Structure formats: structure tokens, C-alpha cells
N, C-alpha and C positions, 0 to 999 in steps of 0.2 A: 529393084531390091536385091535380086540375085547377085548382081555385080557388087553391090555394097557389102553383101554377106561374104563374098569371096575376098574382098579387101580386109574385112574383119578377121577372117580365117588366117590370112597372111600375118596379121598382127599376133594371132593367138598361138599358132602351131609350134613355134619355137620358144614361147614364153615359159620360163621355168616355173613360175607360180601356178600357171594353168596346168602344167603337167603334174606337179606335186599335189596340188589340191584335188585334181581329178582322181589321181591314184588313191589318195587318202579317202576320198568319198566312196569310190568303188569298193575298196577293201573294207572301209567302215561299214557299209551296208551288208556285205557278205559276212564280215566278222561279227557284227552285233547280232545279226539274226542267227548265226551259228551258235553264238554264246547262249541265246535264249533257248534254242533247240536242244543244245547239249545239257543245259541246266535242268530243263524239264525232264529229259529222258534219263539222266544219270543221277539226279539228286532229288528232285521233287517227287518223282514217281516212286523212288525207293523209300522216301521219308513219309509218303502219304499213300499207303497200300489201299486205303478205303476210297481213294479218289474223291476226297472231300473238297480239295482245292480245285482240281480240274479233272474231269472224267475222260478227257481226250487231249490229244496233243494240240497246242495252239497253231501247229502247222499242218494239221489235217486240212484237206481241201475245203472243208466247211468254214475254216477259220484263217487259212494261210493269207488270203488277200488282206484281211483286217490286221492280223498280227504283223505282217511284213510292212505294211503301210505305217502302222503306229510306231514300230521300232525304228524304221528308217527315217521317220520324220524328225528325229532328234539330230540328224546329221545335216539338215538343210541349211544350217548356218554356213557350211563350207561353200556351196554354190553362191550364197549371198555375199560372202567375203570375196570370192573371186569376182563377182559383179562389181563390187566397189573398187577393187584394184583396177579392173579393165577401164572403168569409166573415169576414175580420178587420174589415171595415167595420161589420159587424153588432155586433161587440163595441166598436169604437171609438166608434160613435155611439149605443150602447145600444139599437139597434132590436130586438135579440134579446129584450131584456126587455119592450119594448113589445109584441112579438108574443105573448109569454106572457100579458101582461096582457089582450090583446085576445082571448084564448081558445085560442091555439095550445098544444099540449102540447110538451114537450121532444122527443118522438119526431117530431112534425110538423116541428119546426124542423130537426133533423138529417136526417130522411128527404128533405125537399124539397131540401136541399143535395146529398145523395147522388144524387138523381134528376137534378139539374142537372149534376152531374159526368158522369153517364151520357149525358145529352142532348148535352153538349159533345163527348164522345168520338164519339157517333154522327154528329154534324154534321161533325166533322173527318174521319171515315171516308168519309162520302158525298162530301166535297170531294176526297179522295184518289182515290176510285173514278172520279169525273168526270174528274179530271186524268189518270189512267191511260188512260182511254178516249180523251181528246183527243190525247195523245201517241202512243197506239197507232195511231190513224187517221193522224196526221201522219207516222208512219214508213212508211206505205204497205204495211204487212203485212196479212195476212188475219186477221179477227177470231178470237180464241181465248180460252177461259176457263182455259187451262192456267196454273197458278200463282195462281189467284184466291184460294186460301187465305191468301195473304200479306195481303190486305185484312183478313181476320179477325185475323191477327197484329198488324196495325197498330191495329185497334180495341182489342185487349187491351193493347197498349203505351199507347195514348191514355188508356184508363180507369185504367191503373196510375199514370200520371203525375198524372192528376186526383185520384185517391183519395189518393195520397201528399201532394199539395199540400193537400187538404182536411184530412188528418191533422195536418200541420204547423200549419195555420191554427187548428184547434180546440185544439191542445196549447199553442200560444204565445199566440195571440189578438192579438198586437200586429203590425201590418202590417210594419214595418221589420224586426223580429226574425224574423218568420216567413219573409219573403222571403230575408233573409240566411242563415238556417239552411238553407232549401231549396237555395240555390245552393251553400252549403258542403257539404251532404250529397251533392249531385250530383258535385261535384269529388272529395270523399273516396271515394265509391263507385267512381269511375273509376280512382282511384289503386290502390285495393284490387283492382279488376278486373285492372289491368295486372300487379300482383304475382302474383295467382292464375293468370293465363294463363301467366306465365313458369314458375311452379311446376308447372303441369300438363304443360308440355312437358318440364321437367326430370325429373319422375317417369316419364314415358313413355320418354324417351331413355336415362336412366341406370338405371332400375329396371324398366322394362317394365310399369309400373303405370299403367293407363289408366282414369281415371274421368271422362274428358271434359274440357272446358274449364271449370275451376271458377269462373272469373270470371263465367260465364253463369248461375251459381246465386245471384247476389246479387239483392236485391229488384227493382231496376229493370232490371238487365242480364238478368234471366231472360226478360222479355218482349222486350227488345232483342235478345237472342241468337237469337230466332226469325227475325229479319229480316237478310238478307244481300244484298249487291250481287250481281247475276248473275255466275256463274262465267265465267272465261276460261281460256285454255290455261295461263297462268302459275299461277293459283290452283289449277287442277285438279292440276297437278304437285305442288304443296305439300300439298294435301289428301290426295292418294293416296299420299303417302309413308308407309311403315309406321312411321316415327319420330314422326309427328304424332298427337296425341290425336284421338279421334272426337268428332263433334258429336252428343251425345245430346239431340236436340230434344225428345223426349217428357219428359225430366227437366226441361228448362227450362220446358216448357209446364205441367207439373204444379206446379212451384214458383211460376210466375207466377200461377197461379190460387190457390194457397195464400196467397201474399203479399197478393193482392187481398182475400181473406176476412179476413186480419189487419187490413189497412187499414180495411176496412168496420167490423169489430167494434170495433176500438180507437176509431175516431172516434165511433161511435154511443154506446159506453159512456162516453166522456169527457163528452159532452154530457148524457146521461141521469143520470149519477151524481155530477156535480160541480156546484158552485155556479155560478149564472149571474151 
């Protein structure tokens, strides 16, 4: 596998899209979190002297792991996009066939792509961890690991995005179509998410039937539903209302892991059992 990864790196290191998307992702994580940090410090605090909205900075060490993971999660579409480009390029330029001719098995081909998806998720998670540390120290608060599990939730969301992108790439194989369908799916799932969230509240308010927020049981929203912006007084009042559904995070976590297994098995089966 190490030798296969070295070959993948040779394909990557001078690839313009890899360099550009990676830079956008790094700068996006730093910039988006700085924007939230700056907005809280220079606008919300001045407009809310009573601390009704938030009594402390979302980047205090009590909250920084949660805030940074939540804010950075919106940028995971960029590694997903890169994953699609890398895989579909193999089909566009027929390099996947050349790899097989050179002695790779089909399992080698798909396994190294899966490992690349995991590595990309790990690198993204390390970047978020470092960013959370930087803003935590910048807030002037005492170091704490409270809420560090949110970094793990971010990793789960990152690998879910990457594996879904890999699935679209091996199913469609054409770069433009795969990217288009990926973004269409993201939009479609968010529409269904909004509908299901509304139905969840309707079931609880009108019928007293509480199965949680059903929108969080969708493939990508399962992992996304594990990440929330730190609570404030207004959110707490809404969450504590007996009329609102509960957040069954353990259900979302179980479903996120199940979807990940499906993405893995489907992608691998597609390459192993179909024509190259």
C-alpha cells in the first residue's frame, strides 16, 4: 500500500487543482473561523452588553473544539470535489487501465483511493484541531479538552463527504457529470432535510410523537447533525421546550457509520465487478 500511495502522490503533487483547492480549504478554515471570532468580539459583544445571546466567546477552550468543527464543516465540499477530480481523471485519461496492465489488481486500485479519502479526512481534521487550538489560545481562556469529541465528529463528517464523492466518481466516471450530480445531491438532501425537520416538529407538537429530528437521519446530515454551534440562552430556551423534538445523537452516529459502510462497500463493489 505504501508503494501505491507514493504513486498517487506523484500524480498529485504537481496537479494544479490539488494545489488550488487545498489552499482554498486551508485559507477557508482559517478565514471562516476568524470571521466568527471577529464578529463575536467586535459586533455581538458591543450590541449585547447584557450577554443575553452568549455569555462567553465561542472560541473559549470550553467551546473552541465545537465551534471550529461546526464552522469548518461547511468547507468539506472542497476535499469532496478534489476526490471526484482525482478519481474521474483516472477514467478520463485511461490511467486506471494502465495501472491494471502494470500489475495492479482492481482491489489495489479502489483500495488506494479509499485510503486517500481517509488520509484527506485525517489531514482536514488535524487542520481543524490546530485551528481550534489557535483560536482557543487567542480567546485568552484556560486550556481545556472539554468538547474534544467534536473533532471526532468532524472527522466522521469529513470521511463521509469524501466517501460519497468517491462513490459518485466511480458510479458516473465523467468529471463534469459526477461534479454536477454531487452538488445536485447536496442540494436535494438539504431540501429533504428541511421538509423532514418540519415534519418532526409537527409530529411532536400535534401528535406528541417524538422520533427526533428526522432530517438528521439522511446520509450526509447524519454526520452533520452531530455538530452544532455552541448553545446560547435563546437556543437553550427553544431546545428545552417540551414541544420540540429531542436530538437523538446516538441514532445519528449509528446511521452515519452505517452510511459510511454502504459508501465503502458500494464503491469497492462497483470497481471490482464492473468493466474498466
